[in-house]
C-alpha positions as CSV (number, residue, x, y, z in Angstrom):
1,M,38.2,156.2,-189.9
2,N,36.5,153.6,-192.1
3,R,37.3,149.9,-192.3
4,I,39.5,150.3,-195.4
5,Q,41.6,153.0,-193.6
6,L,41.9,150.8,-190.5
7,L,43.1,147.8,-192.5
8,L,45.7,150.0,-194.3
9,A,46.8,151.5,-191.0
10,S,47.2,148.2,-189.3
11,A,49.3,146.7,-192.0
12,F,51.3,149.9,-192.3
13,F,52.1,149.9,-188.6
14,L,53.2,146.2,-188.7
15,W,55.3,146.8,-191.7
16,S,56.9,149.9,-190.1
17,C,57.7,148.1,-186.8
18,Q,59.3,145.1,-188.6
19,G,61.2,147.1,-191.2
20,K,63.5,145.2,-193.5
21,V,64.3,142.4,-191.1
22,A,62.4,139.7,-193.2
23,N,65.6,138.8,-194.9
24,E,66.9,137.6,-191.6
25,N,64.8,134.5,-191.9
26,Q,64.8,132.3,-188.8
27,T,65.3,128.5,-188.9
28,K,64.6,126.1,-186.1
29,S,68.3,125.3,-185.7
30,T,69.0,129.0,-184.7
31,L,65.6,129.9,-183.2
32,E,64.9,129.8,-179.4
33,F,61.1,129.7,-178.9
34,Q,59.7,132.2,-176.5
35,N,56.9,129.8,-175.6
36,K,54.3,127.5,-177.1
37,G,52.7,130.3,-179.1
38,H,56.0,131.1,-180.8
39,E,56.6,127.5,-181.7
40,L,53.1,127.1,-183.1
41,V,53.7,130.2,-185.4
42,Y,57.0,128.6,-186.5
43,Q,55.2,125.3,-187.3
44,M,52.6,127.3,-189.3
45,T,55.4,128.9,-191.4
46,Q,56.8,125.4,-192.2
47,K,53.4,124.6,-193.7
48,V,52.8,127.7,-195.7
49,G,56.5,128.3,-196.6
50,S,59.1,130.5,-194.9
51,Y,60.4,134.0,-196.0
52,Q,63.5,132.2,-197.2
53,D,61.3,130.2,-199.5
54,L,60.0,133.5,-200.9
55,L,63.5,134.9,-201.3
56,D,64.5,131.7,-203.2
57,L,61.5,132.4,-205.6
58,K,62.9,135.9,-206.1
59,D,59.7,137.8,-207.1
60,V,56.0,137.5,-207.7
61,V,53.3,138.8,-210.1
62,Y,49.6,138.5,-209.6
63,T,46.2,140.2,-210.0
64,Y,44.8,141.9,-206.9
65,T,41.0,142.4,-206.8
66,Y,39.6,144.3,-203.8
67,Q,35.8,144.9,-203.4
68,T,34.2,146.7,-200.4
69,A,30.8,145.9,-199.0
70,D,29.4,148.9,-201.0
71,Q,30.7,147.3,-204.2
72,K,33.6,149.7,-204.8
73,E,36.4,147.9,-206.5
74,D,40.1,148.0,-207.2
75,I,41.9,145.8,-209.7
76,S,45.6,146.0,-209.9
77,T,48.6,144.0,-211.3
78,E,50.9,143.6,-208.3
79,K,54.7,142.9,-208.7
80,Y,57.1,142.4,-205.8
81,I,60.8,141.6,-205.3
82,F,61.1,139.9,-202.0
83,D,64.7,140.9,-201.2
84,G,64.2,144.5,-200.0
85,E,60.4,144.3,-200.2
86,W,60.2,146.2,-203.4
87,S,56.6,146.8,-204.6
88,Y,54.8,147.9,-207.8
89,G,51.1,148.1,-208.6
90,S,49.3,149.1,-211.9
91,Y,45.6,149.9,-211.4
92,E,43.2,149.3,-214.2
93,K,40.3,150.0,-211.9
94,H,40.6,152.1,-208.7
95,E,37.2,153.1,-207.3
96,R,38.6,153.2,-203.7
97,T,42.2,154.2,-204.4
98,L,42.7,157.7,-205.7
99,P,39.3,157.5,-207.5
100,D,39.5,161.1,-208.7
101,M,42.4,160.2,-211.1
102,E,40.8,158.9,-214.2
103,G,42.7,156.3,-216.3
104,T,45.7,154.2,-215.3
105,I,47.6,154.8,-212.1
106,E,51.0,153.2,-211.2
107,Q,52.5,153.0,-207.8
108,G,56.0,151.9,-206.7
109,Y,58.4,151.4,-203.9
110,N,62.1,150.9,-204.7
111,G,63.4,150.1,-201.2
112,Q,63.9,153.8,-200.5
113,S,61.2,156.0,-201.8
114,F,57.6,155.8,-203.0
115,W,56.3,157.2,-206.3
116,L,53.0,157.6,-208.3
117,K,52.3,157.9,-212.0
118,H,48.9,159.0,-213.5
119,N,48.6,158.1,-217.2
120,G,52.4,157.8,-217.4
121,E,53.1,161.1,-215.7
122,R,54.7,161.5,-212.3
123,V,52.5,162.9,-209.6
124,E,54.2,164.7,-206.6
125,D,51.0,165.5,-204.6
126,E,51.8,164.9,-200.9
127,A,48.4,163.4,-200.0
128,A,48.5,161.1,-203.0
129,I,52.0,159.9,-202.2
130,K,50.8,159.2,-198.6
131,R,48.1,156.9,-200.0
132,V,50.7,155.2,-202.2
133,T,52.9,154.6,-199.2
134,F,50.0,152.9,-197.4
135,N,49.1,150.8,-200.5
136,R,52.6,149.6,-201.3
137,K,53.4,148.6,-197.8
138,T,50.0,147.1,-197.1
139,N,49.7,145.0,-200.2
140,F,53.2,143.6,-199.8
141,Y,52.6,142.9,-196.1
142,W,49.4,141.0,-196.5
143,F,50.9,138.8,-199.2
144,A,53.9,137.9,-197.0
145,M,52.2,138.2,-193.6
146,F,52.4,134.7,-192.4
147,Q,56.1,134.4,-193.3
148,K,56.8,137.8,-191.6
149,L,55.3,136.6,-188.3
150,L,58.8,135.2,-187.5
151,D,60.4,138.6,-187.9
152,P,62.4,139.9,-184.8
153,G,60.7,142.2,-182.5
154,L,57.5,140.2,-182.0
155,I,56.0,138.9,-178.8
156,Y,54.0,135.6,-178.8
157,T,51.3,134.6,-176.2
158,Y,49.6,131.3,-176.2
159,M,46.0,132.0,-175.2
160,D,43.9,128.9,-175.1
161,E,42.0,126.5,-177.4
162,A,38.8,127.5,-179.1
163,T,36.2,125.6,-181.1
164,V,34.7,127.3,-184.2
165,N,32.0,125.4,-186.2
166,G,33.3,122.1,-184.7
167,Q,37.0,122.8,-185.5
168,V,39.5,123.1,-182.7
169,Y,42.0,125.9,-182.8
170,D,45.0,127.0,-180.8
171,L,44.8,130.8,-180.2
172,V,48.1,132.7,-180.4
173,E,48.3,136.4,-179.9
174,V,51.1,138.3,-181.6
175,S,52.1,141.8,-180.4
176,F,55.1,144.0,-180.7
177,D,58.1,144.6,-178.5
178,T,57.9,148.4,-178.6
179,D,57.2,151.4,-176.4
180,Q,54.9,152.8,-179.0
181,P,51.2,152.0,-179.2
182,S,50.9,148.7,-181.1
183,D,48.4,146.4,-182.7
184,L,47.9,142.8,-181.8
185,Y,47.0,139.8,-184.0
186,R,45.1,136.9,-182.6
187,L,45.7,133.9,-184.8
188,Y,43.3,130.9,-185.0
189,I,45.7,128.0,-185.8
190,N,43.9,124.9,-187.0
191,K,45.1,122.0,-184.8
192,E,44.7,119.5,-187.7
193,T,46.3,121.5,-190.5
194,Q,48.5,123.9,-188.5
195,L,47.3,126.7,-190.8
196,V,45.7,130.0,-189.8
197,D,42.0,129.9,-190.9
198,Q,41.2,133.3,-189.5
199,F,42.6,136.0,-187.2
200,L,41.5,139.1,-185.3
201,F,43.4,142.3,-185.3
202,T,43.3,145.8,-183.8
203,V,44.5,149.3,-184.8
204,V,45.7,150.6,-181.4
205,D,47.8,153.3,-183.1
206,F,44.5,155.0,-184.1
207,N,42.8,154.3,-180.7
208,V,40.8,151.5,-182.2
209,T,40.7,148.5,-179.9
210,D,37.6,146.7,-181.3
211,P,38.8,143.9,-183.5
212,L,38.3,143.1,-187.2
213,I,38.2,139.5,-188.3
214,M,40.0,138.2,-191.4
215,K,39.0,134.8,-192.8
216,V,41.3,133.2,-195.4
217,E,41.4,130.3,-198.0
218,Y,44.6,128.9,-199.5
219,E,46.0,127.8,-202.8
220,K,49.3,126.2,-203.4
221,V,51.8,127.8,-205.9
222,D,55.3,126.5,-206.2
223,N,55.0,124.7,-202.8
224,I,53.9,128.0,-201.1
225,L,50.5,128.0,-199.5
226,I,49.0,131.4,-200.2
227,P,45.9,132.8,-198.5
228,S,44.7,134.0,-201.9
229,K,41.0,134.4,-201.0
230,R,40.2,136.7,-198.0
231,K,37.4,138.6,-196.4
232,Y,37.1,140.8,-193.4
233,T,34.6,142.6,-191.3
234,K,33.9,143.9,-187.7
235,A,34.0,141.2,-185.0
236,N,34.2,140.7,-181.2
237,W,36.9,139.0,-179.1
238,D,35.1,135.7,-179.3
239,G,35.9,135.7,-183.1
240,E,32.3,136.2,-184.1
241,N,31.6,138.6,-186.9
242,L,29.2,141.4,-186.0
243,T,28.0,142.2,-189.5
244,D,27.7,140.5,-192.9
245,N,29.2,143.6,-194.6
246,W,32.4,141.8,-195.8
247,T,35.2,143.3,-197.8
248,Q,36.3,140.7,-200.3
249,V,39.9,140.2,-201.6
250,Q,41.2,137.8,-204.2
251,W,44.7,137.2,-205.6
252,T,44.7,135.4,-208.9
253,G,47.2,134.4,-211.6
254,I,50.0,134.1,-209.0
255,K,53.4,133.5,-210.6
256,F,56.8,133.5,-209.0
257,N,60.3,133.9,-210.3
258,N,59.6,136.3,-213.2
259,N,63.1,137.9,-213.3
260,L,61.5,141.3,-212.8
261,P,63.8,144.2,-213.7
262,K,64.5,146.6,-210.9
263,Q,64.0,149.5,-213.3
264,L,60.2,148.7,-213.1
265,F,60.3,149.9,-209.5
266,E,62.2,153.1,-210.1
């Protein structure tokens, strides 16, 4: 399994474990913290914006550019409705996603089912729909990941402090309250900004326990801090990247509250 598949699988597992509980946004007045790690994650969400803040903004449209270390690139227009986690993507370039389909591909999730169109025509191929399922869940999850770290069913462990390039971080590990094999996320929460600058993650569901590292940079849109510039590669548990072969991701032209019609997602 390559790094792209690992990243998709990890986000897919996390999305599946948490389901549609994001609408049950937690507030401090109703939240009992498990421990220091849980409270630090809550404080982080107060900086970036909560899932309720996303629900208040209704929906989002942005351009998603994804480039692997070997220069294969996807460019899609992404559209999400936050209530129900509806997801749509129209790919003008797809060198890593269904590359055998020449021309425009569209993917959608309407809260119940996934679908694919190629040059305007429905595609029912099972393998292609499986890839759509990964894409739609993964792309939505990464956009709303930090907000969704307060979803029920998560376990928080405060690890320690760590210093990276002179900056001190609190390390918080997030795992899942499940009997199934589950991934973990180790967050590097900046003690000065209370933001996650980087995090490690595994894909235990596929017997991959060596971590990948994701580094992020933020931009503010409508008072939401969005990790719109991201890159990831292989790493060790000390948070050191083991290679300079980075996959690069950028989200641009981010616009909320577009009054997206639900018919788009059907």
